[in-house]
C-alpha positions as CSV (number, residue, x, y, z in Angstrom):
1,M,0.0,0.1,0.1
2,S,1.5,3.4,-0.9
3,I,2.0,6.1,1.3
4,W,-0.6,8.4,-0.4
5,T,-3.2,5.5,-0.1
6,K,-2.6,5.4,3.3
7,I,-3.0,9.1,3.9
8,V,-6.2,9.0,1.9
9,Q,-7.6,6.4,4.1
10,R,-7.1,8.4,7.5
11,R,-10.0,10.1,8.7
12,E,-8.1,13.3,9.2
13,F,-7.9,13.6,5.5
14,A,-11.6,13.6,4.9
15,I,-12.0,16.4,7.6
16,I,-9.2,18.3,6.0
17,A,-11.0,17.8,2.5
18,V,-14.3,19.1,4.0
19,L,-12.7,22.1,5.6
20,I,-11.2,23.1,2.2
21,V,-14.6,22.7,0.5
22,L,-16.4,25.0,3.5
23,V,-13.4,27.5,3.6
24,T,-13.6,27.7,-0.4
25,T,-17.5,28.1,-0.4
26,F,-17.6,30.8,2.3
27,S,-14.8,32.8,0.9
28,L,-16.3,32.7,-2.8
29,I,-19.7,34.1,-1.2
30,N,-18.0,36.6,0.9
31,P,-14.6,37.2,0.6
32,A,-14.2,38.8,4.0
33,F,-14.4,35.4,5.3
34,L,-10.5,34.7,4.6
35,R,-9.5,38.2,6.4
36,P,-6.8,37.6,8.8
37,N,-9.0,39.0,11.6
38,N,-11.9,36.7,11.0
39,I,-9.4,33.7,10.8
40,F,-7.9,34.7,14.2
41,A,-11.7,35.0,15.4
42,I,-12.4,31.4,14.3
43,L,-9.2,30.3,16.1
44,R,-9.8,32.2,19.3
45,G,-13.6,31.1,19.3
46,G,-13.0,27.4,19.2
47,A,-10.4,27.3,22.1
48,F,-12.7,27.2,25.1
49,I,-14.9,24.2,23.7
50,G,-11.7,22.8,22.4
51,V,-10.2,22.4,25.8
52,M,-13.2,20.7,26.9
53,A,-13.1,18.7,23.8
54,V,-10.0,17.1,24.8
55,G,-11.2,15.7,28.0
56,V,-14.6,14.4,26.2
57,A,-12.3,12.7,23.6
58,W,-10.5,10.9,26.4
59,I,-14.0,9.8,27.8
60,L,-15.2,8.5,24.5
61,L,-12.2,6.8,23.6
62,S,-12.5,4.6,26.7
63,G,-16.1,3.7,25.8
64,T,-18.3,6.2,28.1
65,F,-19.4,9.8,27.9
66,D,-19.9,12.6,30.2
67,L,-23.1,15.2,30.0
68,S,-21.9,17.1,32.8
69,T,-19.2,19.3,31.2
70,G,-20.6,22.4,30.2
71,S,-22.1,22.8,34.0
72,T,-18.5,21.9,35.3
73,A,-17.3,24.8,33.3
74,G,-19.8,27.1,34.9
75,M,-19.4,26.0,38.2
76,A,-15.6,26.2,38.0
77,A,-15.8,29.7,36.7
78,I,-18.1,30.8,39.6
79,I,-15.9,29.0,42.5
80,T,-12.7,30.9,41.1
81,S,-14.3,34.4,40.8
82,T,-16.0,34.1,44.1
83,L,-12.8,33.1,45.7
84,I,-11.1,36.1,44.2
85,V,-13.8,38.8,44.2
86,K,-15.9,37.9,47.5
87,M,-13.3,36.4,49.7
88,G,-10.0,38.1,48.7
89,V,-8.1,34.6,47.9
90,P,-5.0,35.1,45.6
91,I,-5.3,34.2,42.1
92,I,-3.3,31.1,41.7
93,P,-5.1,29.4,44.8
94,S,-8.6,30.2,43.5
95,I,-7.6,29.0,40.2
96,V,-6.3,25.5,41.8
97,A,-9.6,25.6,43.7
98,G,-11.7,25.8,40.7
99,L,-9.7,23.2,38.8
100,L,-10.2,20.6,41.6
101,S,-14.0,21.4,41.6
102,G,-13.9,19.9,38.1
103,T,-11.5,17.1,39.5
104,L,-14.2,16.1,41.9
105,V,-17.1,16.2,39.4
106,G,-15.0,13.7,37.6
107,I,-14.4,11.4,40.7
108,A,-18.1,11.6,41.5
109,N,-18.9,10.6,37.8
110,Y,-16.6,7.6,37.9
111,N,-18.1,6.5,41.3
112,L,-21.5,6.8,40.2
113,V,-21.0,5.1,36.7
114,F,-18.7,2.2,37.9
115,K,-19.3,1.8,41.6
116,A,-23.2,2.6,41.8
117,N,-23.7,1.0,38.5
118,I,-25.6,3.8,37.3
119,P,-25.9,4.3,33.5
120,A,-23.5,7.1,32.1
121,F,-26.1,9.0,30.8
122,L,-28.3,9.3,34.0
123,A,-25.5,9.6,36.2
124,T,-23.7,12.5,34.3
125,I,-27.0,14.3,33.7
126,G,-27.6,14.1,37.6
127,T,-24.2,15.7,38.1
128,M,-24.8,18.3,35.4
129,F,-28.0,19.5,37.4
130,I,-25.8,19.3,40.6
131,A,-23.1,21.5,39.1
132,K,-25.3,23.8,37.7
133,G,-27.2,24.4,40.9
134,L,-23.9,24.6,42.9
135,G,-23.0,27.5,40.6
136,L,-26.2,29.4,40.8
137,Y,-26.5,28.8,44.5
138,I,-23.0,30.4,45.3
139,S,-23.5,33.3,42.8
140,K,-27.1,33.7,43.8
141,G,-27.9,33.9,39.8
142,W,-25.4,37.2,39.7
143,E,-22.5,37.6,37.8
144,V,-19.1,37.7,39.8
145,Y,-17.0,40.6,39.0
146,P,-14.7,43.0,38.9
147,L,-11.9,40.5,38.6
148,P,-8.4,42.0,39.1
149,E,-6.9,43.6,36.0
150,V,-4.2,41.2,35.6
151,V,-6.7,38.3,34.9
152,G,-8.1,40.5,32.0
153,I,-4.6,41.1,30.6
154,F,-4.0,37.2,30.4
155,G,-7.7,36.7,29.1
156,R,-7.6,39.2,26.5
157,A,-3.8,38.9,25.4
158,Q,-3.4,37.8,21.7
159,P,-0.2,36.4,21.1
160,L,0.7,35.9,17.5
161,G,-2.9,37.1,16.9
162,V,-4.7,34.5,18.6
163,S,-5.0,34.0,22.4
164,W,-3.5,32.3,25.2
165,H,-6.4,29.9,25.7
166,F,-5.9,28.9,22.0
167,W,-2.2,28.0,22.7
168,I,-3.1,26.0,25.9
169,F,-5.7,24.0,23.6
170,V,-3.0,23.4,21.1
171,A,-0.7,22.1,23.7
172,L,-3.2,19.6,25.1
173,I,-3.7,18.4,21.8
174,I,-0.2,17.8,21.5
175,I,0.4,16.1,24.8
176,S,-2.8,14.0,24.5
177,Q,-1.8,12.7,20.9
178,L,1.5,11.5,22.3
179,L,0.0,10.0,25.3
180,L,-2.5,8.1,23.1
181,S,0.2,6.8,20.5
182,L,3.1,6.5,22.6
183,T,2.3,5.3,26.1
184,V,0.8,2.0,27.4
185,W,-1.8,4.0,29.3
186,G,-3.0,5.4,25.8
187,L,-3.0,1.8,24.7
188,E,-5.0,0.7,27.6
189,V,-7.7,3.7,27.1
190,K,-8.2,2.3,23.6
191,A,-8.4,-1.3,24.7
192,T,-11.0,-0.3,27.4
193,G,-13.1,1.2,24.7
194,S,-12.8,-1.5,22.4
195,N,-14.3,-4.3,24.6
196,R,-13.9,-4.0,28.5
197,E,-14.3,-7.7,29.3
198,I,-11.4,-8.5,26.6
199,A,-9.3,-5.7,28.2
200,R,-9.8,-6.7,31.6
201,L,-8.6,-10.3,30.5
202,T,-5.7,-8.9,29.1
203,E,-4.9,-7.4,32.6
204,V,-5.7,-3.7,31.9
205,N,-6.7,-2.1,35.0
206,I,-10.2,-0.7,33.9
207,N,-10.7,0.7,37.2
208,K,-7.5,3.0,36.9
209,V,-8.3,3.8,33.1
210,S,-12.0,5.0,33.8
211,I,-11.4,7.3,36.7
212,S,-8.1,8.7,35.1
213,V,-10.4,9.8,32.0
214,Y,-13.1,11.1,34.2
215,I,-10.7,13.2,36.1
216,I,-9.1,14.6,32.9
217,C,-12.5,15.4,31.5
218,G,-13.7,17.1,34.7
219,T,-10.4,19.0,35.3
220,L,-10.3,20.3,31.5
221,S,-14.0,21.4,31.7
222,A,-13.2,23.4,34.8
223,L,-10.2,24.8,32.9
224,A,-12.3,25.7,30.0
225,G,-14.7,27.6,32.3
226,I,-11.8,29.4,33.9
227,L,-10.4,30.4,30.8
228,L,-13.6,32.0,29.6
229,M,-13.9,33.6,32.8
230,A,-10.5,35.4,32.3
231,R,-11.8,36.4,29.0
232,L,-14.9,37.8,30.0
233,I,-13.2,39.2,33.3
234,T,-16.5,37.9,35.1
235,G,-17.8,34.7,36.6
236,N,-21.0,33.6,35.4
237,A,-22.9,30.4,36.1
238,T,-24.2,30.4,32.4
239,T,-20.9,29.7,31.3
240,G,-20.5,26.5,29.4
241,T,-24.3,26.2,28.9
242,G,-25.0,24.1,25.4
243,W,-21.4,23.4,25.1
244,E,-21.7,19.5,25.4
245,L,-23.6,19.5,21.9
246,Q,-21.1,21.4,20.4
247,V,-18.2,19.5,21.8
248,I,-19.4,16.0,21.1
249,T,-20.1,17.0,17.5
250,A,-16.9,18.4,17.0
251,V,-15.1,15.6,18.5
252,A,-17.1,13.1,16.5
253,I,-16.6,15.0,13.5
254,G,-12.9,14.8,14.3
255,G,-13.2,11.1,14.0
256,V,-13.5,9.8,17.6
257,S,-16.0,7.1,17.4
258,L,-19.2,7.7,19.7
259,F,-18.8,4.3,20.8
260,G,-15.2,4.0,21.9
261,Y,-11.7,2.8,20.7
262,D,-11.3,4.8,17.7
263,G,-10.0,8.4,16.9
264,S,-7.1,11.0,17.2
265,F,-6.5,14.2,18.8
266,I,-5.3,15.6,15.6
267,G,-8.9,15.1,14.5
268,V,-10.3,16.6,17.5
269,F,-8.5,19.7,16.5
270,L,-9.8,19.6,13.2
271,G,-13.4,19.0,14.2
272,I,-13.3,21.9,16.5
273,L,-12.0,23.7,13.6
274,A,-14.6,22.7,11.4
275,I,-17.4,23.6,13.7
276,Q,-16.1,26.9,14.0
277,V,-15.8,27.5,10.4
278,I,-19.4,26.5,9.8
279,Q,-20.6,28.8,12.7
280,N,-18.6,31.6,11.5
281,G,-19.3,30.9,7.8
282,L,-23.0,31.1,8.1
283,V,-22.9,34.3,9.6
284,V,-20.2,35.8,7.6
285,I,-22.4,34.8,4.4
286,G,-25.4,36.5,5.9
287,L,-27.5,33.8,7.2
288,S,-29.2,33.6,10.6
289,P,-26.7,32.7,13.5
290,Y,-29.9,30.6,14.9
291,L,-29.3,28.2,12.3
292,N,-26.0,27.1,13.9
293,T,-27.7,24.8,16.5
294,I,-29.8,23.3,13.8
295,V,-26.7,22.6,11.6
296,V,-24.6,21.4,14.6
297,G,-27.5,19.0,15.7
298,T,-28.0,17.5,12.1
299,I,-24.4,16.9,11.8
300,L,-24.3,15.1,15.2
301,L,-27.3,12.7,14.1
302,F,-25.6,12.0,11.0
303,I,-22.3,11.2,12.2
304,A,-23.9,9.1,15.0
305,M,-25.9,7.1,12.4
306,I,-22.5,6.6,10.4
307,D,-20.7,5.5,13.4
308,W,-23.0,2.9,14.5
309,R,-23.4,1.3,11.1
310,R,-19.5,1.3,10.8
311,R,-19.3,-0.3,14.5
312,A,-22.0,-2.7,13.5
313,S,-20.2,-3.6,10.1
314,L,-16.6,-4.1,12.3
315,N,-18.4,-6.6,14.8
316,F,-20.0,-8.5,11.9
317,E,-16.6,-8.9,10.2
318,R,-15.0,-10.0,13.6
319,N,-17.7,-12.4,14.4
320,V,-17.7,-14.1,10.7
């Protein structure tokens, strides 16, 4: 098999091809789409959900999922901003506390799913409401401000034309891809997502893998909320609302199977980019921004259908 054939068969190639078609179409309709300011806006806009998407990708690769990510982001933003503004806690310890709140959500989700044997769908919906409720209770529904000027300086800085949160997203993508491709733990995550029973028989520590991916997902969700807090210079309990749909869709577009095992973090980056290009492009060509949610939902259903049929086909081939 030639190198070109191998490249074409990779999922990332298809996403790149779609991106080229999208960018070409939007730029032909409105050349303003390719202006540097708009391109940088696309990159900046995708960074927050991108950070969360890295955690969600680990969850999906391990064969489970988490619907509490958006609410975790909002809760972490409120905890961090409240500690800084209302209680006078220094910035760094406040950020650590916000991140730890996401870690605790991840641990809670793991225990509910794997110790209490509650289906992941129900368990993470429960923690979604709890995290959202905690954020609203702490803030009493109000925005928390003003945050120190240094927070805003970091949040609104634009190194190389983009933002610090974009570069954090890129760093997480690189680190995660290396962990997935080059470490035993990455192989164990994929083995767990492929077939838990077989993975257990091959002496994979299923519990260690599962709790680690839930902790990563919860912590990165909290980080995404804190980064947006820094960008807006305000803590808001509504931070992260609706991000679950965008994140899962972007990760699925990026080639991470909704049913475990298959995927890459390079694909996650491309999937986030594709979602942002679609959302930005619809506005640039003059269509209603309210179409975004319809388009994202339609794409998710389409990908889920294809992924389900693909997985069923693979299982059939294995059994033959």
